[in-house]
C-alpha positions in Angstrom: -6.5 17.0 37.2 -6.1 15.6 33.5 -9.4 15.3 31.8 -10.5 12.1 29.9 -13.0 11.7 27.1 -11.3 13.5 24.2 -10.3 10.3 22.4 -13.7 8.8 22.3 -15.4 12.1 21.0 -12.9 12.2 18.2 -13.8 8.7 16.7 -15.5 9.3 13.4 -19.4 8.6 13.4 -19.2 5.8 10.9 -17.1 3.7 13.3 -18.6 5.0 16.5 -21.2 2.3 16.9 -18.8 -0.7 16.2 -16.3 0.9 18.7 -18.5 1.8 21.3 -17.9 -1.3 23.7 -14.2 -0.7 23.3 -14.0 3.0 24.3 -16.0 1.9 27.4 -13.2 -0.3 28.6 -10.7 0.8 31.4 -7.7 0.6 29.2 -9.1 3.2 26.8 -9.6 5.6 29.7 -6.0 4.9 30.8 -4.8 5.4 27.2 -6.8 8.8 27.1 -5.1 9.9 30.4 -1.5 8.8 29.1 -2.1 10.7 25.9 -3.2 13.8 27.7 -0.2 13.9 29.9 2.1 13.1 26.9 0.7 16.0 25.0 1.2 18.5 28.0 4.8 17.3 28.3 6.1 16.6 24.8 5.4 17.2 21.1 3.0 14.2 20.0 2.3 13.3 16.5 0.0 13.3 14.6 -2.0 16.4 15.9 -5.0 15.4 18.0 -7.3 16.3 15.2 -5.7 14.0 13.0 -5.3 10.7 15.1 -8.4 8.9 13.6 -7.8 10.2 10.0 -7.8 6.7 8.5 -11.2 6.0 10.0 -12.4 9.2 9.0 -11.6 8.8 5.4 -12.5 5.3 5.2 -16.0 4.5 6.6 -16.4 1.2 8.3 -18.9 0.0 5.7 -16.5 1.0 2.8 -13.2 -0.7 3.9 -12.1 -3.1 1.0 -8.3 -3.3 1.8 -6.4 -2.8 5.2 -2.6 -1.8 4.8 -1.2 -2.3 8.2 1.6 0.1 9.6 3.2 0.2 12.8 3.4 3.5 14.3 3.3 7.1 12.9 6.2 8.8 11.5 8.0 10.7 14.3 9.6 13.5 12.4 7.9 17.1 12.6 5.2 17.6 10.2 4.9 14.1 8.8 2.4 12.0 10.5 -1.3 12.9 9.7 -3.1 9.8 10.6 -2.6 7.5 7.7 -0.1 4.6 7.8 2.9 5.3 5.4 1.3 8.6 4.2 2.6 12.1 4.5 0.9 15.5 3.9 1.2 17.0 0.6 4.5 19.0 0.3 6.2 16.8 2.7 9.2 14.7 1.3 8.3 11.1 1.3 10.2 9.0 4.0 12.3 6.0 2.6 9.6 3.3 3.3 7.3 5.4 1.1 9.8 5.8 -1.5 10.2 2.0 -1.7 6.4 1.5 -1.8 6.5 3.9 -4.9 9.3 2.0 -6.4 7.4 -1.1 -6.0 4.4 0.5 -7.5 6.3 1.3 -10.6 7.7 -2.1 -11.0 4.2 -3.8 -10.2 1.8 -1.6 -12.4 4.4 0.8 -14.5 3.0 4.1 -12.4 5.5 6.5 -12.3 6.7 8.0 -8.9 3.8 10.5 -7.7 4.7 14.0 -6.8 3.1 13.7 -3.6 3.3 11.6 -0.4 -0.2 11.9 0.6 -2.1 8.7 0.2 -5.6 10.1 0.9 -6.9 9.1 -2.6 -6.2 5.3 -1.7 -8.2 5.8 1.5 -11.2 7.3 -0.2 -11.4 4.3 -2.4 -11.6 1.9 0.7 -7.9 1.3 1.5 -7.8 1.6 5.3 -4.3 2.9 6.0 -4.1 1.7 9.7 -1.1 1.8 12.1 -1.2 -0.5 14.9 -0.2 2.4 17.3 -1.8 5.7 16.5 0.4 8.3 18.3 4.1 8.7 18.9 6.3 11.1 20.8 8.3 13.5 18.6 11.8 11.9 17.6 11.1 8.8 19.7 10.1 5.9 17.4 7.7 3.3 19.3 7.4 5.5 22.3 3.6 4.8 22.6 3.8 1.3 22.1 2.2 -0.9 24.8 0.0 1.9 26.1 -3.4 0.5 24.9 -3.3 1.4 21.2 -2.7 -2.3 20.1 -5.6 -3.4 21.9 -7.8 -0.6 20.2 -6.7 -1.6 16.7 -6.9 -5.4 17.2 -10.6 -4.3 18.0 -10.8 -2.4 14.6 -9.4 -5.6 12.9 -11.8 -7.8 14.6 -14.9 -5.7 13.7 -13.7 -5.8 10.1 -13.3 -9.7 10.1 -16.6 -10.2 11.4 -18.3 -8.3 8.8 -19.8 -10.5 6.0 -18.0 -9.0 3.2 -14.4 -10.2 2.6 -11.5 -7.8 3.2 -7.9 -7.9 1.8 -5.2 -7.5 4.6 -1.8 -6.4 3.5 0.8 -7.3 6.0 4.4 -5.9 5.3 7.0 -6.9 7.9 7.0 -9.2 11.0 5.2 -6.5 13.1 2.1 -6.5 10.7 2.1 -10.3 10.3 1.6 -10.9 14.1 -2.0 -9.7 13.3 -2.6 -13.0 11.7 -3.5 -14.2 15.1 -6.5 -11.7 14.9 -7.4 -11.9 11.3 -7.6 -15.7 11.3 -7.7 -18.0 8.1 -10.9 -18.0 6.3 -12.8 -16.0 3.7 -10.4 -13.1 4.0 -7.3 -12.4 1.7 -3.9 -12.0 3.4 -1.1 -10.5 1.3 2.3 -10.7 3.1 6.0 -9.7 2.5 8.8 -8.1 4.0 8.6 -4.5 5.0 9.4 -1.6 2.5 11.8 -0.1 4.9 15.2 0.2 3.5 16.6 -2.4 6.0 14.3 -5.1 4.5 12.7 -4.1 1.3 15.3 -6.1 -0.8 14.4 -9.2 1.4 11.0 -9.8 -0.3 9.1 -6.5 -0.7 10.7 -5.6 -4.0 9.0 -7.9 -6.4 6.2 -8.7 -4.3 3.6 -7.1 -6.5 1.1 -6.3 -3.7 -0.9 -3.8 -5.8 -1.8 -6.1 -8.8 -2.5 -8.9 -6.3 -4.9 -6.4 -4.3 -6.8 -5.6 -7.6 -6.8 -9.3 -8.6 -8.4 -10.2 -5.3 -11.0 -7.5 -5.6 -12.0 -8.7 -9.0 -12.6 -12.1 -7.6 -15.1 -10.5 -5.2 -16.7 -8.7 -8.0 -15.4 -5.4 -6.9 -13.8 -2.6 -8.8 -10.1 -2.2 -8.7 -8.2 0.5 -6.9 -6.8 3.2 -8.9 -3.3 3.4 -7.4 -2.1 6.6 -9.4 -1.4 9.7 -7.3 -1.2 13.1 -8.5 
């Protein structure tokens, strides 16, 4: 019999209290069972220990910016739990290449030598995919299994905090989360997705990085240092 309980035990301590009601719900148990079965039969990314890397690197109280992705990269060795990021030494995928192009256009920062965005996460940028796992070579294969409900709960918890948050929504999939975020004291920055299929339809020239730092300044917060090694 497939065992459950693995997922809830992996949630980082700084998020455990706020997400405790969520992991007690029946859908989360079903998600746990589903993932155990998927890992038994297929390669699943990211590795089990990296599923909650975004939460591990950016504590609940430290979140200042949320950049929403869709689901993890499905190529071998790419996904490591942060939206749009790959591990050091892995070739940046096309969407990340376009993010770097916009970073150069917006702030004059040259293309980094790494695709790893962990330095952003450590400054309070939550790089959150709305679905946290994927079957190898099968994009969107773990959608509608419960992850969307779970990540909506993460967004709602951040929206409920007293401190304002900057939400960055690239593309129509991320922009659907406006229903969860609502309108009010939080800042929402929207544009087309950085994918090669849509980047020229409004992502290039959208200046998200300078807009994020300008919004942080209005809150009295330090800017994000977007420079990567």
